[in-house]
Predicted model as a PDB file, atoms N, CA, C, CB and O in Angstrom, pLDDT in the B-factor column:
MODEL        1                                                                  
ATOM      1  N   MET A   1     179.363  99.574  91.219  1.00 37.00           N  
ATOM      2  CA  MET A   1     178.818  98.526  92.046  1.00 37.00           C  
ATOM      3  C   MET A   1     177.431  98.149  91.539  1.00 37.00           C  
ATOM      4  CB  MET A   1     178.766  98.964  93.518  1.00 37.00           C  
ATOM      5  O   MET A   1     176.629  99.021  91.204  1.00 37.00           O  
ATOM      6  N   SER A   2     177.152  96.864  91.484  1.00 43.00           N  
ATOM      7  CA  SER A   2     175.895  96.391  90.951  1.00 43.00           C  
ATOM      8  C   SER A   2     175.111  95.646  92.015  1.00 43.00           C  
ATOM      9  CB  SER A   2     176.128  95.502  89.743  1.00 43.00           C  
ATOM     10  O   SER A   2     175.680  94.913  92.825  1.00 43.00           O  
ATOM     11  N   ASN A   3     173.814  95.837  92.006  1.00 49.00           N  
ATOM     12  CA  ASN A   3     172.943  95.135  92.940  1.00 49.00           C  
ATOM     13  C   ASN A   3     172.272  93.929  92.285  1.00 49.00           C  
ATOM     14  CB  ASN A   3     171.887  96.084  93.486  1.00 49.00           C  
ATOM     15  O   ASN A   3     171.303  93.389  92.818  1.00 49.00           O  
ATOM     16  N   ASP A   4     172.789  93.509  91.129  1.00 49.00           N  
ATOM     17  CA  ASP A   4     172.205  92.382  90.431  1.00 49.00           C  
ATOM     18  C   ASP A   4     172.364  91.121  91.256  1.00 49.00           C  
ATOM     19  CB  ASP A   4     172.843  92.209  89.054  1.00 49.00           C  
ATOM     20  O   ASP A   4     173.392  90.911  91.900  1.00 49.00           O  
ATOM     21  N   PHE A   5     171.369  90.308  91.233  1.00 54.00           N  
ATOM     22  CA  PHE A   5     171.435  89.028  91.915  1.00 54.00           C  
ATOM     23  C   PHE A   5     170.618  88.023  91.128  1.00 54.00           C  
ATOM     24  CB  PHE A   5     170.928  89.139  93.376  1.00 54.00           C  
ATOM     25  O   PHE A   5     169.695  88.388  90.400  1.00 54.00           O  
ATOM     26  N   ASP A   6     170.958  86.782  91.278  1.00 67.00           N  
ATOM     27  CA  ASP A   6     170.265  85.722  90.585  1.00 67.00           C  
ATOM     28  C   ASP A   6     169.731  84.753  91.622  1.00 67.00           C  
ATOM     29  CB  ASP A   6     171.194  85.009  89.570  1.00 67.00           C  
ATOM     30  O   ASP A   6     170.496  84.152  92.376  1.00 67.00           O  
ATOM     31  N   LEU A   7     168.434  84.606  91.656  1.00 76.00           N  
ATOM     32  CA  LEU A   7     167.814  83.712  92.626  1.00 76.00           C  
ATOM     33  C   LEU A   7     167.499  82.384  91.960  1.00 76.00           C  
ATOM     34  CB  LEU A   7     166.535  84.340  93.223  1.00 76.00           C  
ATOM     35  O   LEU A   7     167.006  82.345  90.833  1.00 76.00           O  
ATOM     36  N   ASP A   8     167.780  81.327  92.644  1.00 80.00           N  
ATOM     37  CA  ASP A   8     167.479  79.995  92.149  1.00 80.00           C  
ATOM     38  C   ASP A   8     166.258  79.482  92.896  1.00 80.00           C  
ATOM     39  CB  ASP A   8     168.696  79.032  92.321  1.00 80.00           C  
ATOM     40  O   ASP A   8     166.362  78.615  93.764  1.00 80.00           O  
ATOM     41  N   LEU A   9     165.090  80.034  92.544  1.00 85.00           N  
ATOM     42  CA  LEU A   9     163.862  79.663  93.212  1.00 85.00           C  
ATOM     43  C   LEU A   9     163.228  78.464  92.521  1.00 85.00           C  
ATOM     44  CB  LEU A   9     162.890  80.842  93.244  1.00 85.00           C  
ATOM     45  O   LEU A   9     163.400  78.259  91.320  1.00 85.00           O  
ATOM     46  N   SER A  10     162.502  77.686  93.290  1.00 87.00           N  
ATOM     47  CA  SER A  10     161.773  76.547  92.728  1.00 87.00           C  
ATOM     48  C   SER A  10     160.557  77.071  91.963  1.00 87.00           C  
ATOM     49  CB  SER A  10     161.336  75.544  93.853  1.00 87.00           C  
ATOM     50  O   SER A  10     160.140  78.210  92.173  1.00 87.00           O  
ATOM     51  N   PRO A  11     159.989  76.255  91.083  1.00 86.00           N  
ATOM     52  CA  PRO A  11     158.770  76.695  90.385  1.00 86.00           C  
ATOM     53  C   PRO A  11     157.645  77.069  91.364  1.00 86.00           C  
ATOM     54  CB  PRO A  11     158.283  75.590  89.437  1.00 86.00           C  
ATOM     55  O   PRO A  11     156.887  78.003  91.101  1.00 86.00           O  
ATOM     56  N   ASP A  12     157.532  76.351  92.485  1.00 88.00           N  
ATOM     57  CA  ASP A  12     156.514  76.685  93.491  1.00 88.00           C  
ATOM     58  C   ASP A  12     156.771  78.062  94.095  1.00 88.00           C  
ATOM     59  CB  ASP A  12     156.487  75.622  94.602  1.00 88.00           C  
ATOM     60  O   ASP A  12     155.830  78.816  94.343  1.00 88.00           O  
ATOM     61  N   GLN A  13     158.038  78.390  94.331  1.00 89.00           N  
ATOM     62  CA  GLN A  13     158.370  79.698  94.902  1.00 89.00           C  
ATOM     63  C   GLN A  13     158.065  80.812  93.904  1.00 89.00           C  
ATOM     64  CB  GLN A  13     159.856  79.747  95.317  1.00 89.00           C  
ATOM     65  O   GLN A  13     157.534  81.855  94.287  1.00 89.00           O  
ATOM     66  N   TRP A  14     158.395  80.603  92.629  1.00 86.00           N  
ATOM     67  CA  TRP A  14     158.075  81.605  91.616  1.00 86.00           C  
ATOM     68  C   TRP A  14     156.564  81.803  91.547  1.00 86.00           C  
ATOM     69  CB  TRP A  14     158.634  81.187  90.233  1.00 86.00           C  
ATOM     70  O   TRP A  14     156.084  82.934  91.472  1.00 86.00           O  
ATOM     71  N   GLU A  15     155.813  80.695  91.573  1.00 86.00           N  
ATOM     72  CA  GLU A  15     154.361  80.770  91.494  1.00 86.00           C  
ATOM     73  C   GLU A  15     153.788  81.532  92.689  1.00 86.00           C  
ATOM     74  CB  GLU A  15     153.759  79.363  91.423  1.00 86.00           C  
ATOM     75  O   GLU A  15     152.886  82.352  92.522  1.00 86.00           O  
ATOM     76  N   ALA A  16     154.298  81.271  93.880  1.00 87.00           N  
ATOM     77  CA  ALA A  16     153.834  81.975  95.073  1.00 87.00           C  
ATOM     78  C   ALA A  16     154.161  83.460  94.988  1.00 87.00           C  
ATOM     79  CB  ALA A  16     154.462  81.368  96.331  1.00 87.00           C  
ATOM     80  O   ALA A  16     153.344  84.302  95.359  1.00 87.00           O  
ATOM     81  N   LEU A  17     155.344  83.776  94.504  1.00 87.00           N  
ATOM     82  CA  LEU A  17     155.742  85.178  94.364  1.00 87.00           C  
ATOM     83  C   LEU A  17     154.830  85.879  93.364  1.00 87.00           C  
ATOM     84  CB  LEU A  17     157.220  85.289  93.919  1.00 87.00           C  
ATOM     85  O   LEU A  17     154.394  87.007  93.596  1.00 87.00           O  
ATOM     86  N   ARG A  18     154.546  85.210  92.257  1.00 86.00           N  
ATOM     87  CA  ARG A  18     153.624  85.784  91.266  1.00 86.00           C  
ATOM     88  C   ARG A  18     152.230  85.976  91.849  1.00 86.00           C  
ATOM     89  CB  ARG A  18     153.548  84.888  90.024  1.00 86.00           C  
ATOM     90  O   ARG A  18     151.569  86.977  91.576  1.00 86.00           O  
ATOM     91  N   ALA A  19     151.785  85.008  92.656  1.00 84.00           N  
ATOM     92  CA  ALA A  19     150.452  85.093  93.251  1.00 84.00           C  
ATOM     93  C   ALA A  19     150.336  86.277  94.206  1.00 84.00           C  
ATOM     94  CB  ALA A  19     150.122  83.800  93.988  1.00 84.00           C  
ATOM     95  O   ALA A  19     149.243  86.808  94.402  1.00 84.00           O  
ATOM     96  N   LEU A  20     151.444  86.691  94.796  1.00 85.00           N  
ATOM     97  CA  LEU A  20     151.419  87.795  95.750  1.00 85.00           C  
ATOM     98  C   LEU A  20     151.371  89.166  95.075  1.00 85.00           C  
ATOM     99  CB  LEU A  20     152.627  87.717  96.646  1.00 85.00           C  
ATOM    100  O   LEU A  20     151.295  90.187  95.758  1.00 85.00           O  
ATOM    101  N   ARG A  21     151.415  89.197  93.752  1.00 82.00           N  
ATOM    102  CA  ARG A  21     151.269  90.485  93.059  1.00 82.00           C  
ATOM    103  C   ARG A  21     149.907  91.084  93.348  1.00 82.00           C  
ATOM    104  CB  ARG A  21     151.463  90.318  91.538  1.00 82.00           C  
ATOM    105  O   ARG A  21     149.762  92.303  93.440  1.00 82.00           O  
ATOM    106  N   ASN A  22     148.915  90.229  93.489  1.00 75.00           N  
ATOM    107  CA  ASN A  22     147.553  90.655  93.778  1.00 75.00           C  
ATOM    108  C   ASN A  22     147.199  90.227  95.201  1.00 75.00           C  
ATOM    109  CB  ASN A  22     146.545  90.058  92.746  1.00 75.00           C  
ATOM    110  O   ASN A  22     147.726  89.232  95.698  1.00 75.00           O  
ATOM    111  N   PRO A  23     146.316  90.970  95.854  1.00 63.00           N  
ATOM    112  CA  PRO A  23     145.941  90.576  97.217  1.00 63.00           C  
ATOM    113  C   PRO A  23     145.358  89.164  97.233  1.00 63.00           C  
ATOM    114  CB  PRO A  23     144.925  91.575  97.808  1.00 63.00           C  
ATOM    115  O   PRO A  23     144.612  88.771  96.336  1.00 63.00           O  
ATOM    116  N   VAL A  24     145.712  88.423  98.258  1.00 57.00           N  
ATOM    117  CA  VAL A  24     145.199  87.068  98.410  1.00 57.00           C  
ATOM    118  C   VAL A  24     143.784  87.162  98.972  1.00 57.00           C  
ATOM    119  CB  VAL A  24     146.124  86.205  99.339  1.00 57.00           C  
ATOM    120  O   VAL A  24     143.561  87.787 100.009  1.00 57.00           O  
ATOM    121  N   SER A  25     142.838  86.544  98.286  1.00 57.00           N  
ATOM    122  CA  SER A  25     141.440  86.708  98.660  1.00 57.00           C  
ATOM    123  C   SER A  25     141.132  86.181 100.054  1.00 57.00           C  
ATOM    124  CB  SER A  25     140.564  86.018  97.660  1.00 57.00           C  
ATOM    125  O   SER A  25     140.400  86.829 100.803  1.00 57.00           O  
ATOM    126  N   ASN A  26     141.668  85.032 100.418  1.00 58.00           N  
ATOM    127  CA  ASN A  26     141.371  84.487 101.736  1.00 58.00           C  
ATOM    128  C   ASN A  26     142.499  84.705 102.727  1.00 58.00           C  
ATOM    129  CB  ASN A  26     141.073  83.021 101.628  1.00 58.00           C  
ATOM    130  O   ASN A  26     142.445  84.204 103.850  1.00 58.00           O  
ATOM    131  N   GLY A  27     143.527  85.451 102.321  1.00 55.00           N  
ATOM    132  CA  GLY A  27     144.632  85.771 103.214  1.00 55.00           C  
ATOM    133  C   GLY A  27     145.658  84.668 103.365  1.00 55.00           C  
ATOM    134  O   GLY A  27     146.593  84.805 104.155  1.00 55.00           O  
ATOM    135  N   ARG A  28     145.510  83.575 102.626  1.00 60.00           N  
ATOM    136  CA  ARG A  28     146.445  82.454 102.738  1.00 60.00           C  
ATOM    137  C   ARG A  28     146.790  81.921 101.357  1.00 60.00           C  
ATOM    138  CB  ARG A  28     145.853  81.331 103.615  1.00 60.00           C  
ATOM    139  O   ARG A  28     145.987  81.969 100.425  1.00 60.00           O  
ATOM    140  N   LEU A  29     147.992  81.418 101.259  1.00 63.00           N  
ATOM    141  CA  LEU A  29     148.394  80.689 100.063  1.00 63.00           C  
ATOM    142  C   LEU A  29     148.342  79.209 100.393  1.00 63.00           C  
ATOM    143  CB  LEU A  29     149.823  81.117  99.573  1.00 63.00           C  
ATOM    144  O   LEU A  29     148.429  78.826 101.560  1.00 63.00           O  
ATOM    145  N   SER A  30     148.203  78.385  99.383  1.00 63.00           N  
ATOM    146  CA  SER A  30     148.016  76.960  99.629  1.00 63.00           C  
ATOM    147  C   SER A  30     149.251  76.282 100.221  1.00 63.00           C  
ATOM    148  CB  SER A  30     147.636  76.275  98.350  1.00 63.00           C  
ATOM    149  O   SER A  30     149.110  75.290 100.936  1.00 63.00           O  
ATOM    150  N   LYS A  31     150.428  76.773  99.952  1.00 80.00           N  
ATOM    151  CA  LYS A  31     151.659  76.135 100.421  1.00 80.00           C  
ATOM    152  C   LYS A  31     152.415  77.072 101.347  1.00 80.00           C  
ATOM    153  CB  LYS A  31     152.551  75.723  99.232  1.00 80.00           C  
ATOM    154  O   LYS A  31     153.244  77.870 100.909  1.00 80.00           O  
ATOM    155  N   ALA A  32     152.117  76.964 102.628  1.00 83.00           N  
ATOM    156  CA  ALA A  32     152.712  77.864 103.614  1.00 83.00           C  
ATOM    157  C   ALA A  32     154.222  77.702 103.682  1.00 83.00           C  
ATOM    158  CB  ALA A  32     152.104  77.618 104.985  1.00 83.00           C  
ATOM    159  O   ALA A  32     154.927  78.683 103.922  1.00 83.00           O  
ATOM    160  N   TYR A  33     154.744  76.485 103.476  1.00 88.00           N  
ATOM    161  CA  TYR A  33     156.189  76.283 103.546  1.00 88.00           C  
ATOM    162  C   TYR A  33     156.911  77.042 102.440  1.00 88.00           C  
ATOM    163  CB  TYR A  33     156.521  74.797 103.460  1.00 88.00           C  
ATOM    164  O   TYR A  33     158.064  77.438 102.611  1.00 88.00           O  
ATOM    165  N   VAL A  34     156.244  77.248 101.309  1.00 89.00           N  
ATOM    166  CA  VAL A  34     156.846  78.023 100.217  1.00 89.00           C  
ATOM    167  C   VAL A  34     156.968  79.481 100.642  1.00 89.00           C  
ATOM    168  CB  VAL A  34     156.003  77.901  98.909  1.00 89.00           C  
ATOM    169  O   VAL A  34     157.995  80.118 100.407  1.00 89.00           O  
ATOM    170  N   VAL A  35     155.928  80.002 101.262  1.00 88.00           N  
ATOM    171  CA  VAL A  35     155.946  81.378 101.739  1.00 88.00           C  
ATOM    172  C   VAL A  35     157.036  81.546 102.790  1.00 88.00           C  
ATOM    173  CB  VAL A  35     154.572  81.777 102.314  1.00 88.00           C  
ATOM    174  O   VAL A  35     157.742  82.555 102.793  1.00 88.00           O  
ATOM    175  N   GLU A  36     157.179  80.564 103.685  1.00 91.00           N  
ATOM    176  CA  GLU A  36     158.222  80.632 104.705  1.00 91.00           C  
ATOM    177  C   GLU A  36     159.604  80.731 104.075  1.00 91.00           C  
ATOM    178  CB  GLU A  36     158.152  79.413 105.619  1.00 91.00           C  
ATOM    179  O   GLU A  36     160.456  81.474 104.563  1.00 91.00           O  
ATOM    180  N   GLY A  37     159.833  79.992 102.999  1.00 91.00           N  
ATOM    181  CA  GLY A  37     161.109  80.066 102.293  1.00 91.00           C  
ATOM    182  C   GLY A  37     161.336  81.437 101.685  1.00 91.00           C  
ATOM    183  O   GLY A  37     162.453  81.954 101.700  1.00 91.00           O  
ATOM    184  N   LEU A  38     160.266  82.029 101.144  1.00 91.00           N  
ATOM    185  CA  LEU A  38     160.375  83.368 100.553  1.00 91.00           C  
ATOM    186  C   LEU A  38     160.625  84.419 101.633  1.00 91.00           C  
ATOM    187  CB  LEU A  38     159.098  83.714  99.762  1.00 91.00           C  
ATOM    188  O   LEU A  38     161.325  85.403 101.393  1.00 91.00           O  
ATOM    189  N   VAL A  39     160.052  84.211 102.826  1.00 93.00           N  
ATOM    190  CA  VAL A  39     160.296  85.127 103.947  1.00 93.00           C  
ATOM    191  C   VAL A  39     161.769  85.066 104.337  1.00 93.00           C  
ATOM    192  CB  VAL A  39     159.391  84.773 105.169  1.00 93.00           C  
ATOM    193  O   VAL A  39     162.392  86.100 104.578  1.00 93.00           O  
ATOM    194  N   LYS A  40     162.328  83.862 104.400  1.00 92.00           N  
ATOM    195  CA  LYS A  40     163.746  83.702 104.762  1.00 92.00           C  
ATOM    196  C   LYS A  40     164.660  84.387 103.756  1.00 92.00           C  
ATOM    197  CB  LYS A  40     164.109  82.216 104.859  1.00 92.00           C  
ATOM    198  O   LYS A  40     165.738  84.861 104.114  1.00 92.00           O  
ATOM    199  N   LEU A  41     164.230  84.440 102.494  1.00 90.00           N  
ATOM    200  CA  LEU A  41     165.024  85.095 101.454  1.00 90.00           C  
ATOM    201  C   LEU A  41     164.806  86.611 101.430  1.00 90.00           C  
ATOM    202  CB  LEU A  41     164.683  84.504 100.093  1.00 90.00           C  
ATOM    203  O   LEU A  41     165.493  87.321 100.696  1.00 90.00           O  
ATOM    204  N   GLY A  42     163.856  87.111 102.225  1.00 92.00           N  
ATOM    205  CA  GLY A  42     163.578  88.544 102.268  1.00 92.00           C  
ATOM    206  C   GLY A  42     162.702  89.018 101.128  1.00 92.00           C  
ATOM    207  O   GLY A  42     162.630  90.218 100.859  1.00 92.00           O  
ATOM    208  N   LEU A  43     162.034  88.093 100.453  1.00 91.00           N  
ATOM    209  CA  LEU A  43     161.186  88.457  99.323  1.00 91.00           C  
ATOM    210  C   LEU A  43     159.741  88.710  99.732  1.00 91.00           C  
ATOM    211  CB  LEU A  43     161.233  87.373  98.278  1.00 91.00           C  
ATOM    212  O   LEU A  43     158.981  89.350  99.005  1.00 91.00           O  
ATOM    213  N   VAL A  44     159.374  88.205 100.897  1.00 91.00           N  
ATOM    214  CA  VAL A  44     158.007  88.319 101.398  1.00 91.00           C  
ATOM    215  C   VAL A  44     158.063  88.605 102.895  1.00 91.00           C  
ATOM    216  CB  VAL A  44     157.183  87.021 101.104  1.00 91.00           C  
ATOM    217  O   VAL A  44     158.956  88.129 103.597  1.00 91.00           O  
ATOM    218  N   VAL A  45     157.103  89.383 103.370  1.00 93.00           N  
ATOM    219  CA  VAL A  45     156.906  89.584 104.806  1.00 93.00           C  
ATOM    220  C   VAL A  45     155.469  89.164 105.131  1.00 93.00           C  
ATOM    221  CB  VAL A  45     157.182  91.091 105.229  1.00 93.00           C  
ATOM    222  O   VAL A  45     154.603  89.151 104.256  1.00 93.00           O  
ATOM    223  N   VAL A  46     155.237  88.830 106.371  1.00 90.00           N  
ATOM    224  CA  VAL A  46     153.887  88.463 106.808  1.00 90.00           C  
ATOM    225  C   VAL A  46     153.425  89.527 107.797  1.00 90.00           C  
ATOM    226  CB  VAL A  46     153.851  87.020 107.457  1.00 90.00           C  
ATOM    227  O   VAL A  46     154.001  89.687 108.873  1.00 90.00           O  
ATOM    228  N   ASN A  47     152.378  90.250 107.413  1.00 87.00           N  
ATOM    229  CA  ASN A  47     151.795  91.295 108.256  1.00 87.00           C  
ATOM    230  C   ASN A  47     150.391  90.865 108.648  1.00 87.00           C  
ATOM    231  CB  ASN A  47     151.773  92.678 107.520  1.00 87.00           C  
ATOM    232  O   ASN A  47     149.530  90.651 107.794  1.00 87.00           O  
ATOM    233  N   ASP A  48     150.173  90.741 109.947  1.00 86.00           N  
ATOM    234  CA  ASP A  48     148.871  90.311 110.475  1.00 86.00           C  
ATOM    235  C   ASP A  48     148.418  88.999 109.831  1.00 86.00           C  
ATOM    236  CB  ASP A  48     147.810  91.404 110.242  1.00 86.00           C  
ATOM    237  O   ASP A  48     147.234  88.820 109.547  1.00 86.00           O  
ATOM    238  N   GLY A  49     149.356  88.090 109.602  1.00 83.00           N  
ATOM    239  CA  GLY A  49     149.034  86.791 109.049  1.00 83.00           C  
ATOM    240  C   GLY A  49     148.863  86.758 107.542  1.00 83.00           C  
ATOM    241  O   GLY A  49     148.569  85.706 106.975  1.00 83.00           O  
ATOM    242  N   VAL A  50     149.043  87.897 106.885  1.00 85.00           N  
ATOM    243  CA  VAL A  50     148.869  87.980 105.432  1.00 85.00           C  
ATOM    244  C   VAL A  50     150.225  88.217 104.774  1.00 85.00           C  
ATOM    245  CB  VAL A  50     147.868  89.113 105.053  1.00 85.00           C  
ATOM    246  O   VAL A  50     150.899  89.198 105.087  1.00 85.00           O  
ATOM    247  N   PRO A  51     150.638  87.323 103.857  1.00 88.00           N  
ATOM    248  CA  PRO A  51     151.921  87.517 103.183  1.00 88.00           C  
ATOM    249  C   PRO A  51     151.858  88.669 102.184  1.00 88.00           C  
ATOM    250  CB  PRO A  51     152.344  86.234 102.472  1.00 88.00           C  
ATOM    251  O   PRO A  51     150.883  88.823 101.449  1.00 88.00           O  
ATOM    252  N   GLU A  52     152.919  89.471 102.175  1.00 89.00           N  
ATOM    253  CA  GLU A  52     153.028  90.605 101.252  1.00 89.00           C  
ATOM    254  C   GLU A  52     154.418  90.603 100.645  1.00 89.00           C  
ATOM    255  CB  GLU A  52     152.740  91.959 101.974  1.00 89.00           C  
ATOM    256  O   GLU A  52     155.407  90.327 101.323  1.00 89.00           O  
ATOM    257  N   MET A  53     154.480  90.915  99.363  1.00 90.00           N  
ATOM    258  CA  MET A  53     155.763  90.973  98.678  1.00 90.00           C  
ATOM    259  C   MET A  53     156.528  92.218  99.111  1.00 90.00           C  
ATOM    260  CB  MET A  53     155.566  90.963  97.151  1.00 90.00           C  
ATOM    261  O   MET A  53     155.947  93.295  99.246  1.00 90.00           O  
ATOM    262  N   THR A  54     157.832  92.069  99.328  1.00 92.00           N  
ATOM    263  CA  THR A  54     158.697  93.195  99.675  1.00 92.00           C  
ATOM    264  C   THR A  54     159.180  93.853  98.385  1.00 92.00           C  
ATOM    265  CB  THR A  54     159.906  92.731 100.557  1.00 92.00           C  
ATOM    266  O   THR A  54     159.027  93.279  97.307  1.00 92.00           O  
ATOM    267  N   PRO A  55     159.762  95.051  98.481  1.00 92.00           N  
ATOM    268  CA  PRO A  55     160.362  95.664  97.289  1.00 92.00           C  
ATOM    269  C   PRO A  55     161.422  94.750  96.649  1.00 92.00           C  
ATOM    270  CB  PRO A  55     160.992  97.019  97.655  1.00 92.00           C  
ATOM    271  O   PRO A  55     161.545  94.704  95.425  1.00 92.00           O  
ATOM    272  N   VAL A  56     162.175  94.035  97.469  1.00 89.00           N  
ATOM    273  CA  VAL A  56     163.170  93.093  96.939  1.00 89.00           C  
ATOM    274  C   VAL A  56     162.466  91.958  96.195  1.00 89.00           C  
ATOM    275  CB  VAL A  56     164.057  92.524  98.084  1.00 89.00           C  
ATOM    276  O   VAL A  56     162.953  91.494  95.164  1.00 89.00           O  
ATOM    277  N   GLY A  57     161.328  91.514  96.715  1.00 89.00           N  
ATOM    278  CA  GLY A  57     160.544  90.480  96.049  1.00 89.00           C  
ATOM    279  C   GLY A  57     160.020  90.944  94.706  1.00 89.00           C  
ATOM    280  O   GLY A  57     160.023  90.186  93.737  1.00 89.00           O  
ATOM    281  N   ARG A  58     159.565  92.201  94.644  1.00 88.00           N  
ATOM    282  CA  ARG A  58     159.094  92.753  93.364  1.00 88.00           C  
ATOM    283  C   ARG A  58     160.229  92.805  92.344  1.00 88.00           C  
ATOM    284  CB  ARG A  58     158.501  94.164  93.569  1.00 88.00           C  
ATOM    285  O   ARG A  58     160.053  92.462  91.175  1.00 88.00           O  
ATOM    286  N   LYS A  59     161.383  93.237  92.811  1.00 86.00           N  
ATOM    287  CA  LYS A  59     162.548  93.321  91.935  1.00 86.00           C  
ATOM    288  C   LYS A  59     162.930  91.928  91.427  1.00 86.00           C  
ATOM    289  CB  LYS A  59     163.737  93.972  92.677  1.00 86.00           C  
ATOM    290  O   LYS A  59     163.247  91.755  90.250  1.00 86.00           O  
ATOM    291  N   ALA A  60     162.899  90.947  92.318  1.00 86.00           N  
ATOM    292  CA  ALA A  60     163.231  89.578  91.930  1.00 86.00           C  
ATOM    293  C   ALA A  60     162.232  89.049  90.919  1.00 86.00           C  
ATOM    294  CB  ALA A  60     163.274  88.664  93.157  1.00 86.00           C  
ATOM    295  O   ALA A  60     162.610  88.354  89.976  1.00 86.00           O  
ATOM    296  N   LEU A  61     160.960  89.371  91.106  1.00 84.00           N  
ATOM    297  CA  LEU A  61     159.932  88.909  90.187  1.00 84.00           C  
ATOM    298  C   LEU A  61     160.124  89.512  88.804  1.00 84.00           C  
ATOM    299  CB  LEU A  61     158.548  89.252  90.722  1.00 84.00           C  
ATOM    300  O   LEU A  61     160.002  88.815  87.797  1.00 84.00           O  
ATOM    301  N   VAL A  62     160.423  90.800  88.751  1.00 81.00           N  
ATOM    302  CA  VAL A  62     160.645  91.460  87.463  1.00 81.00           C  
ATOM    303  C   VAL A  62     161.891  90.901  86.783  1.00 81.00           C  
ATOM    304  CB  VAL A  62     160.780  92.985  87.651  1.00 81.00           C  
ATOM    305  O   VAL A  62     161.867  90.613  85.587  1.00 81.00           O  
ATOM    306  N   ARG A  63     162.966  90.746  87.527  1.00 78.00           N  
ATOM    307  CA  ARG A  63     164.206  90.226  86.956  1.00 78.00           C  
ATOM    308  C   ARG A  63     164.086  88.756  86.582  1.00 78.00           C  
ATOM    309  CB  ARG A  63     165.351  90.414  87.933  1.00 78.00           C  
ATOM    310  O   ARG A  63     164.752  88.289  85.658  1.00 78.00           O  
ATOM    311  N   GLY A  64     163.240  88.031  87.297  1.00 75.00           N  
ATOM    312  CA  GLY A  64     163.072  86.606  87.017  1.00 75.00           C  
ATOM    313  C   GLY A  64     162.012  86.307  85.983  1.00 75.00           C  
ATOM    314  O   GLY A  64     161.756  85.142  85.680  1.00 75.00           O  
ATOM    315  N   SER A  65     161.386  87.340  85.432  1.00 61.00           N  
ATOM    316  CA  SER A  65     160.308  87.112  84.486  1.00 61.00           C  
ATOM    317  C   SER A  65     160.727  86.277  83.284  1.00 61.00           C  
ATOM    318  CB  SER A  65     159.770  88.419  84.019  1.00 61.00           C  
ATOM    319  O   SER A  65     159.955  85.441  82.813  1.00 61.00           O  
ATOM    320  N   CYS A  66     161.935  86.492  82.786  1.00 56.00           N  
ATOM    321  CA  CYS A  66     162.395  85.709  81.643  1.00 56.00           C  
ATOM    322  C   CYS A  66     162.556  84.236  82.048  1.00 56.00           C  
ATOM    323  CB  CYS A  66     163.735  86.277  81.097  1.00 56.00           C  
ATOM    324  O   CYS A  66     162.306  83.340  81.242  1.00 56.00           O  
ATOM    325  N   ARG A  67     162.963  83.994  83.270  1.00 53.00           N  
ATOM    326  CA  ARG A  67     163.094  82.622  83.762  1.00 53.00           C  
ATOM    327  C   ARG A  67     161.711  81.986  83.867  1.00 53.00           C  
ATOM    328  CB  ARG A  67     163.818  82.591  85.139  1.00 53.00           C  
ATOM    329  O   ARG A  67     161.557  80.794  83.599  1.00 53.00           O  
ATOM    330  N   LEU A  68     160.701  82.771  84.256  1.00 50.00           N  
ATOM    331  CA  LEU A  68     159.335  82.253  84.345  1.00 50.00           C  
ATOM    332  C   LEU A  68     158.838  81.826  82.973  1.00 50.00           C  
ATOM    333  CB  LEU A  68     158.391  83.307  84.948  1.00 50.00           C  
ATOM    334  O   LEU A  68     158.127  80.829  82.848  1.00 50.00           O  
ATOM    335  N   LEU A  69     159.208  82.574  81.950  1.00 49.00           N  
ATOM    336  CA  LEU A  69     158.801  82.196  80.593  1.00 49.00           C  
ATOM    337  C   LEU A  69     159.444  80.879  80.195  1.00 49.00           C  
ATOM    338  CB  LEU A  69     159.176  83.295  79.584  1.00 49.00           C  
ATOM    339  O   LEU A  69     158.818  80.054  79.529  1.00 49.00           O  
ATOM    340  N   ASP A  70     160.700  80.678  80.605  1.00 50.00           N  
ATOM    341  CA  ASP A  70     161.382  79.413  80.313  1.00 50.00           C  
ATOM    342  C   ASP A  70     160.679  78.240  80.989  1.00 50.00           C  
ATOM    343  CB  ASP A  70     162.847  79.479  80.765  1.00 50.00           C  
ATOM    344  O   ASP A  70     160.590  77.157  80.411  1.00 50.00           O  
ATOM    345  N   LEU A  71     160.184  78.444  82.196  1.00 48.00           N  
ATOM    346  CA  LEU A  71     159.496  77.372  82.918  1.00 48.00           C  
ATOM    347  C   LEU A  71     158.190  77.005  82.231  1.00 48.00           C  
ATOM    348  CB  LEU A  71     159.228  77.788  84.369  1.00 48.00           C  
ATOM    349  O   LEU A  71     157.790  75.841  82.234  1.00 48.00           O  
ATOM    350  N   ALA A  72     157.522  77.997  81.639  1.00 48.00           N  
ATOM    351  CA  ALA A  72     156.236  77.751  80.985  1.00 48.00           C  
ATOM    352  C   ALA A  72     156.405  77.047  79.643  1.00 48.00           C  
ATOM    353  CB  ALA A  72     155.490  79.063  80.787  1.00 48.00           C  
ATOM    354  O   ALA A  72     155.488  76.375  79.170  1.00 48.00           O  
ATOM    355  N   ALA A  73     157.559  77.198  79.040  1.00 47.00           N  
ATOM    356  CA  ALA A  73     157.781  76.602  77.695  1.00 47.00           C  
ATOM    357  C   ALA A  73     157.941  75.108  77.738  1.00 47.00           C  
ATOM    358  CB  ALA A  73     159.006  77.203  77.046  1.00 47.00           C  
ATOM    359  O   ALA A  73     158.132  74.478  76.698  1.00 47.00           O  
TER     360      ALA A  73                                                      
ENDMDL                                                                          
END                                                                             
């Protein structure tokens, strides 16, 4: 049995997920609707108003890294 999954995230969603690798300095990201979409996918949780990446979000970011390189090219 495999837990592999392929997420079809928008470039804004990938960028928000990448931004959550480090603590957000002001506790907010510029596009709240993007974070809401990531919460619905289970990739991010909001604790005390601050978005945090979930373990599933970290896994998605690592697995999607090659896709991120394609977007930058």
